[in-house]
C-alpha positions as CSV (number, residue, x, y, z in Angstrom):
1,X,0.0,0.1,0.0
2,X,1.4,3.4,-1.0
3,X,2.8,5.5,2.1
4,X,0.7,8.0,3.8
5,X,0.6,11.7,2.3
6,X,1.5,14.8,3.9
7,X,-0.8,17.3,2.1
8,X,-1.7,20.3,4.0
9,X,-5.1,19.2,4.1
10,X,-4.3,15.6,5.4
11,X,-7.3,14.2,7.5
12,X,-6.9,11.5,9.9
13,X,-8.9,8.9,11.9
14,X,-12.6,9.6,11.7
15,X,-12.5,12.4,9.1
16,X,-10.5,10.0,6.8
17,X,-13.4,7.9,7.0
18,X,-16.0,10.6,6.5
19,X,-14.2,11.5,3.0
20,X,-14.2,7.9,1.9
21,X,-18.0,7.6,2.9
22,X,-18.7,10.7,0.9
23,X,-17.0,9.2,-2.2
24,X,-18.9,5.8,-2.0
25,X,-22.1,7.7,-1.3
26,X,-21.7,9.8,-4.3
27,X,-20.6,6.8,-6.5
28,X,-24.1,5.5,-7.6
29,X,-25.4,9.0,-8.3
30,X,-22.3,9.7,-10.3
31,X,-22.7,6.4,-12.1
32,X,-26.2,7.0,-12.9
33,X,-25.8,10.3,-14.1
34,X,-23.0,9.3,-16.7
35,X,-24.0,8.6,-20.3
36,X,-26.2,5.7,-21.2
37,X,-23.5,3.1,-21.5
38,X,-23.2,3.4,-17.9
39,X,-20.0,3.3,-16.1
40,X,-20.0,0.7,-13.1
41,X,-19.8,2.0,-9.9
42,X,-16.7,0.2,-9.0
43,X,-14.8,2.3,-11.4
44,X,-16.0,5.5,-9.9
45,X,-15.4,4.3,-6.5
46,X,-11.5,3.7,-7.6
47,X,-11.8,7.0,-9.5
48,X,-12.8,8.7,-6.1
49,X,-10.2,6.9,-4.2
50,X,-7.5,8.3,-6.8
51,X,-8.8,11.6,-6.3
52,X,-8.6,11.7,-2.5
53,X,-5.5,9.6,-2.3
54,X,-2.0,10.3,-1.7
55,X,-1.3,10.3,-5.6
56,X,-4.3,12.9,-5.9
57,X,-5.5,15.8,-3.6
58,X,-3.8,14.1,-0.8
59,X,-6.6,14.3,1.7
60,X,-6.8,10.8,3.3
61,X,-4.2,8.7,5.5
62,X,-4.5,5.2,4.0
63,X,-3.6,3.6,7.2
64,X,-6.5,4.7,8.8
65,X,-9.1,2.6,6.5
66,X,-6.6,-0.1,5.8
67,X,-8.4,-2.7,8.5
68,X,-11.8,-1.9,6.9
69,X,-10.5,-2.3,3.5
70,X,-9.2,-5.7,4.1
71,X,-12.3,-6.8,5.4
72,X,-14.1,-5.2,2.5
73,X,-11.7,-7.7,0.2
74,X,-12.9,-10.4,2.3
75,X,-16.6,-9.5,1.7
76,X,-16.0,-9.4,-2.1
77,X,-14.4,-13.0,-2.0
78,X,-17.0,-14.4,0.5
79,X,-19.9,-13.2,-1.8
80,X,-18.3,-14.6,-4.9
81,X,-17.9,-18.0,-2.6
82,X,-21.5,-17.7,-2.1
83,X,-22.5,-17.8,-5.5
84,X,-20.6,-20.8,-6.2
85,X,-22.7,-24.2,-6.4
86,X,-20.2,-27.4,-6.1
87,X,-22.6,-29.1,-8.7
88,X,-22.0,-26.1,-11.1
89,X,-18.4,-27.1,-11.0
90,X,-19.1,-30.7,-11.9
91,X,-21.4,-29.8,-14.8
92,X,-20.6,-29.3,-18.3
93,X,-19.8,-25.6,-17.8
94,X,-17.4,-26.4,-15.0
95,X,-15.6,-28.8,-17.2
96,X,-15.0,-26.1,-19.8
97,X,-14.2,-23.4,-17.3
98,X,-11.3,-25.8,-16.0
99,X,-10.2,-26.4,-20.0
100,X,-10.2,-22.6,-20.3
101,X,-8.3,-21.9,-17.3
102,X,-5.7,-24.4,-18.3
103,X,-5.3,-23.1,-21.7
104,X,-5.0,-19.4,-20.4
105,X,-2.4,-20.9,-17.7
106,X,-0.3,-22.3,-20.5
107,X,-0.4,-19.1,-22.7
108,X,0.4,-17.0,-19.6
109,X,3.5,-19.1,-18.5
110,X,4.9,-19.2,-22.4
111,X,4.0,-15.2,-22.6
112,X,5.5,-13.9,-19.2
113,X,8.4,-16.3,-19.7
114,X,9.5,-14.7,-22.6
115,X,8.9,-11.3,-21.2
116,X,11.0,-12.2,-18.4
117,X,13.9,-13.3,-20.7
118,X,13.6,-9.9,-22.2
119,X,13.7,-8.2,-18.9
120,X,10.4,-6.6,-18.9
121,X,9.1,-8.3,-16.0
122,X,10.9,-9.9,-13.0
123,X,8.3,-11.5,-10.9
124,X,7.2,-14.4,-13.3
125,X,4.7,-16.3,-10.8
126,X,2.9,-13.4,-9.6
127,X,2.5,-11.7,-13.3
128,X,1.5,-15.2,-14.9
129,X,-1.0,-15.8,-12.2
130,X,-2.3,-12.2,-12.5
131,X,-3.1,-12.9,-16.0
132,X,-5.4,-15.8,-15.6
133,X,-7.5,-14.3,-12.9
134,X,-11.2,-13.5,-13.0
135,X,-13.1,-10.8,-10.6
136,X,-15.9,-13.1,-10.0
137,X,-17.3,-10.8,-6.9
138,X,-16.6,-7.7,-9.1
139,X,-18.5,-8.7,-12.1
140,X,-21.5,-10.2,-10.2
141,X,-23.0,-7.1,-9.5
142,X,-22.8,-6.0,-12.9
143,X,-24.5,-9.1,-14.3
144,X,-27.1,-8.9,-11.5
145,X,-28.1,-5.2,-12.6
146,X,-28.3,-6.2,-16.1
147,X,-30.3,-9.3,-15.6
148,X,-27.5,-11.7,-17.5
149,X,-27.2,-14.0,-14.4
150,X,-29.8,-16.6,-15.5
151,X,-29.5,-18.7,-18.8
152,X,-26.2,-20.0,-20.3
153,X,-24.4,-16.8,-20.3
154,X,-24.2,-16.4,-16.4
155,X,-24.0,-20.0,-15.7
156,X,-21.1,-20.1,-17.8
157,X,-19.6,-17.0,-16.3
158,X,-20.4,-18.2,-12.8
159,X,-18.4,-21.3,-13.8
160,X,-15.3,-19.5,-15.1
161,X,-15.4,-17.0,-12.5
162,X,-15.2,-19.5,-9.8
163,X,-12.3,-21.7,-11.6
164,X,-10.4,-18.0,-12.1
165,X,-10.7,-17.3,-8.6
166,X,-10.1,-20.7,-6.8
167,X,-7.2,-21.9,-8.8
168,X,-5.2,-18.7,-8.8
169,X,-5.8,-18.4,-4.9
170,X,-4.6,-22.1,-4.6
171,X,-1.5,-21.3,-6.5
172,X,-0.8,-18.2,-4.6
173,X,-1.3,-20.4,-1.2
174,X,1.3,-22.9,-2.6
175,X,3.9,-21.0,-4.6
176,X,3.8,-17.5,-2.8
177,X,3.1,-18.5,0.5
178,X,5.6,-17.9,3.4
179,X,6.3,-21.5,4.0
180,X,7.9,-24.2,1.7
181,X,6.3,-25.6,-1.0
182,X,5.4,-29.2,1.0
183,X,4.4,-27.2,4.1
184,X,2.1,-24.9,1.7
185,X,0.4,-28.0,0.4
186,X,-0.1,-29.4,3.8
187,X,-1.5,-26.0,5.2
188,X,-3.8,-26.1,2.1
189,X,-4.9,-29.4,2.6
190,X,-6.0,-28.5,6.3
191,X,-7.6,-25.5,5.2
192,X,-9.6,-27.4,3.0
193,X,-10.2,-30.2,5.9
194,X,-11.3,-27.5,8.0
195,X,-13.8,-26.0,5.5
196,X,-15.3,-29.3,4.9
197,X,-15.9,-29.8,8.7
198,X,-17.6,-26.6,9.1
199,X,-19.6,-27.1,6.1
200,X,-21.0,-30.6,7.9
201,X,-21.5,-28.9,11.2
202,X,-25.2,-27.7,10.5
203,X,-26.2,-31.4,10.0
204,X,-25.3,-31.8,13.8
205,X,-27.8,-29.0,14.6
206,X,-30.5,-29.6,12.3
207,X,-33.1,-30.4,14.9
208,X,-31.4,-28.9,18.0
209,X,-32.8,-26.0,20.0
210,X,-29.7,-24.1,19.0
211,X,-30.7,-24.1,15.3
212,X,-34.3,-22.9,16.1
213,X,-32.7,-20.1,18.3
214,X,-30.7,-18.8,15.4
215,X,-33.7,-19.2,12.8
216,X,-36.1,-17.3,15.2
217,X,-33.7,-14.7,15.9
218,X,-32.4,-14.2,12.5
219,X,-34.3,-11.0,11.9
220,X,-34.8,-8.0,14.1
221,X,-32.2,-6.6,16.5
222,X,-30.6,-10.2,16.8
223,X,-29.6,-10.9,13.3
224,X,-28.2,-14.1,14.4
225,X,-27.3,-15.5,10.8
226,X,-25.7,-12.5,9.8
227,X,-23.6,-12.0,13.2
228,X,-22.6,-15.8,12.8
229,X,-21.7,-15.0,8.9
230,X,-19.4,-12.3,10.1
231,X,-17.9,-14.4,12.7
232,X,-17.3,-17.3,10.3
233,X,-15.5,-14.8,7.7
234,X,-13.2,-13.3,10.3
235,X,-12.5,-16.6,11.7
236,X,-11.5,-18.3,8.4
237,X,-9.5,-15.1,7.5
238,X,-7.6,-15.6,10.8
239,X,-6.7,-19.0,10.2
240,X,-5.7,-18.4,6.6
241,X,-3.2,-16.0,7.9
242,X,-2.1,-18.3,10.7
243,X,-1.3,-21.0,8.0
244,X,0.5,-18.6,5.9
245,X,-2.0,-18.8,3.2
246,X,-3.6,-15.7,1.6
247,X,-6.5,-14.5,3.2
248,X,-8.8,-14.3,0.1
249,X,-8.8,-18.0,0.2
250,X,-10.3,-18.0,3.5
251,X,-13.0,-15.6,2.4
252,X,-14.0,-17.6,-0.4
253,X,-14.1,-20.8,1.6
254,X,-16.3,-18.9,4.0
255,X,-18.7,-17.8,1.2
256,X,-19.0,-21.4,0.1
257,X,-19.5,-22.6,3.4
258,X,-22.2,-20.1,3.9
259,X,-24.4,-21.3,1.2
260,X,-24.6,-24.7,3.0
261,X,-25.1,-23.0,6.6
262,X,-27.7,-20.5,6.0
263,X,-31.0,-21.5,7.5
264,X,-34.3,-20.3,6.5
265,X,-34.9,-17.9,3.3
266,X,-31.7,-18.1,1.5
267,X,-32.9,-14.9,-0.8
268,X,-33.3,-12.9,2.4
269,X,-29.9,-14.1,4.0
270,X,-28.1,-13.0,0.5
271,X,-29.7,-9.6,0.5
272,X,-28.5,-8.9,4.1
273,X,-25.2,-10.0,3.2
274,X,-25.3,-7.7,0.0
275,X,-26.4,-4.9,2.2
276,X,-23.6,-5.1,4.7
277,X,-21.0,-5.9,2.4
278,X,-22.0,-3.3,-0.6
279,X,-23.6,-1.0,1.8
280,X,-19.9,-0.1,3.5
281,X,-17.1,-2.6,3.6
282,X,-16.6,-3.4,-0.1
283,X,-17.0,0.4,-1.2
284,X,-14.3,1.0,1.2
285,X,-11.9,-1.6,-0.3
286,X,-12.5,0.0,-3.9
287,X,-11.7,3.3,-2.8
288,X,-8.7,2.1,-0.9
289,X,-7.5,0.3,-4.0
290,X,-7.7,3.7,-5.9
291,X,-5.9,5.5,-3.4
292,X,-2.9,2.9,-3.7
293,X,-2.8,3.6,-7.5
294,X,0.6,5.3,-8.4
295,X,-0.6,7.3,-11.4
296,X,2.8,8.7,-11.5
297,X,4.4,5.2,-12.4
298,X,1.7,4.6,-14.9
299,X,2.1,7.9,-16.5
300,X,6.0,7.4,-17.0
301,X,5.3,4.1,-18.8
302,X,1.7,4.2,-20.3
303,X,2.8,1.2,-22.6
304,X,3.1,-1.0,-19.8
305,X,-0.4,-0.8,-18.6
306,X,-1.5,-1.0,-22.4
307,X,0.4,-4.2,-22.7
308,X,-0.8,-5.7,-19.6
309,X,-4.5,-4.8,-20.7
310,X,-4.2,-6.6,-23.9
311,X,-2.9,-9.5,-22.3
312,X,-5.4,-9.7,-19.8
313,X,-7.9,-10.1,-22.8
314,X,-5.8,-12.3,-24.9
315,X,-4.7,-14.5,-22.4
316,X,-7.8,-15.0,-20.1
317,X,-10.4,-14.2,-22.8
318,X,-9.4,-15.5,-26.0
319,X,-9.4,-19.3,-25.1
320,X,-13.3,-18.7,-24.3
321,X,-13.9,-18.3,-27.8
322,X,-12.7,-21.9,-28.4
323,X,-13.7,-23.8,-25.4
324,X,-17.1,-22.8,-25.5
325,X,-17.8,-23.1,-29.4
326,X,-20.5,-25.6,-28.9
327,X,-22.3,-24.1,-26.0
328,X,-22.9,-20.4,-26.8
329,X,-23.3,-18.4,-30.0
330,X,-20.6,-16.2,-31.0
331,X,-22.0,-12.9,-29.6
332,X,-22.3,-14.4,-26.0
333,X,-19.0,-16.1,-26.2
334,X,-17.6,-12.5,-27.0
335,X,-19.4,-11.4,-23.8
336,X,-18.3,-14.2,-21.8
337,X,-14.8,-13.3,-23.0
338,X,-15.1,-9.8,-21.9
339,X,-16.3,-10.7,-18.4
340,X,-14.1,-13.5,-17.9
341,X,-11.0,-11.4,-18.7
342,X,-12.2,-8.6,-16.2
343,X,-10.2,-8.7,-13.0
344,X,-9.0,-6.4,-10.1
345,X,-9.0,-7.8,-6.5
346,X,-6.7,-10.7,-7.1
347,X,-4.3,-8.5,-9.1
348,X,-4.2,-6.1,-6.3
349,X,-3.2,-9.0,-3.9
350,X,-0.5,-10.5,-6.3
351,X,1.0,-7.1,-6.8
352,X,1.1,-6.5,-3.0
353,X,3.1,-10.0,-2.7
354,X,5.3,-9.1,-5.1
355,X,6.2,-5.8,-3.9
356,X,6.7,-7.1,-0.4
357,X,8.9,-9.9,-1.2
358,X,11.0,-7.4,-3.7
359,X,10.4,-9.7,-7.0
360,X,8.2,-7.4,-8.7
361,X,9.0,-3.7,-10.2
362,X,7.0,-1.0,-8.8
363,X,6.2,0.1,-12.3
364,X,4.8,-3.2,-13.3
365,X,2.7,-3.4,-10.1
366,X,1.3,0.0,-11.0
367,X,0.9,-1.1,-14.6
368,X,-0.8,-4.4,-13.7
369,X,-3.1,-2.5,-11.3
370,X,-3.9,0.1,-13.9
371,X,-4.4,-2.4,-16.4
372,X,-6.9,-4.4,-13.9
373,X,-8.7,-1.1,-13.3
374,X,-9.1,-0.4,-17.2
375,X,-10.6,-3.7,-17.5
376,X,-13.4,-3.2,-15.1
377,X,-14.0,-0.2,-16.9
378,X,-13.7,-1.2,-20.7
379,X,-14.5,-5.2,-20.7
380,X,-17.9,-5.1,-19.0
381,X,-18.7,-2.1,-21.4
382,X,-17.6,-4.0,-24.3
383,X,-20.2,-6.7,-23.4
384,X,-22.8,-4.4,-22.6
385,X,-22.2,-2.8,-26.2
386,X,-22.7,-6.4,-28.0
387,X,-25.8,-6.9,-25.7
388,X,-27.3,-3.8,-27.0
389,X,-26.3,-4.4,-30.7
390,X,-28.1,-7.9,-30.4
391,X,-31.2,-6.1,-29.1
392,X,-31.4,-3.5,-32.0
393,X,-33.9,-4.1,-34.7
394,X,-31.9,-6.7,-37.3
395,X,-32.9,-7.5,-40.7
396,X,-30.4,-10.7,-40.9
397,X,-31.3,-14.1,-40.1
398,X,-30.3,-15.0,-36.8
399,X,-26.9,-17.2,-36.4
400,X,-27.5,-21.1,-36.0
401,X,-23.6,-21.7,-35.1
402,X,-23.6,-24.7,-33.0
C-alpha cells in the first residue's frame, strides 16, 4: 500500500473515513448520471479513491482505513464464494471452465516467460498468475444489474469466474506462501479439511434447539445468521493468515460454507450480506484500491499498462471463444470473453505480494493494477455494447452456429 501522504489538508482517523464515505455515497449517483453506456460504480469508487488519495488531492491517510478495506476485500470473495454451487463445477460448464483456465495458464506461462527473458518483468509467478484471474465478485453485481445471471451466459460465467478465482488463489497459497512448498500443500489441505468440517456442522444442529434459536432470531435486532456469518468470515481470515495462506482463500471458503449453513430464506439472507458488504465494507475496499494506485508510475510508462491490458484480454479471454464454441453463440462467447477477462482484487493482492517480497518492479505493479482497473471499466462496457447491438432491430437471419 502506498505511503501516507503529507498534504496540507491531510485528514486522519474518523475524518478520513468520512471522506471515504462521501466518495462511496456519491458513487451510485455519479454512475447513474453518466451517459447511457453506464460506467460501473466500481470504477467510480476507484476514481474517487485516486482523487482523495496520496497520488491525488492527498486528503486521506490510507492507514486509517486499511483494516476496513481488508475486511471489504474479504466480503468481495465471501460473496463470490456464496454464489458458487459445487454442482455447477461438476457440470459441463465447470469442465469447460477448467479447460479454458488451463489454456490461459499455459499461454500466460509462455508469454510471461518470454517477457521475463527479455527483462520486461521480474516477478514471473505473480504476473503469470495475475493474467489468469477473473473478478467473479466484481462482475457479479454488474451481471445482476443487467439481468444476465440466468441462462447460459450467466451459468458459464459463474463457472469460469469460480475457476478463475479458486485456482489462482490455490496457486498463491502454494507458490507464494511464506512456507516451503510441501508445508504450503499441507496447510492448504488442512484449510480444505477445516472448511469441509465446518460445512458439515449444520447437520449436527439440524433439529436442535440452537438452530431454532438462530432461525427465530435471524431478523430484528438479533440478526443471528448475519452475526455468525461475519464471525465465520473473520475466523477463516485469521486461520488462513496463521497458516501462511492468502486470506482471500479463507474468504472464498467462508462464502462456500455459508451457502450450506444458511438456514431459512436464502434469498433474504443473501440480501442482508449484500446490504452489509456493498453498503459499507466493499466500497471502502475499492476506494482504498484507488488511493493506492500510483498514477505517476503509470504516466511514466503508459505502454506497460496498455500491454498488460491487452494480455489480460488475450490470455484470459480468447480461450473462451474456442472452448465454449459448442455451448454459446458467437455474441455470447464474446460477452463471456469480456466478463471473464475482467479482473481486479486478486491482481491487487498479487502485486502487493510481489512488492513485499521484492520480486516485482514497482512500475509493473502499478501497470498491472492500472490495467486491471481499465478492465473493470472497458471489458463490461464491451459486453454491454454487444448486448445492445443484439437487442437492436435486425433484418438478418439469426445465427445457427453450433
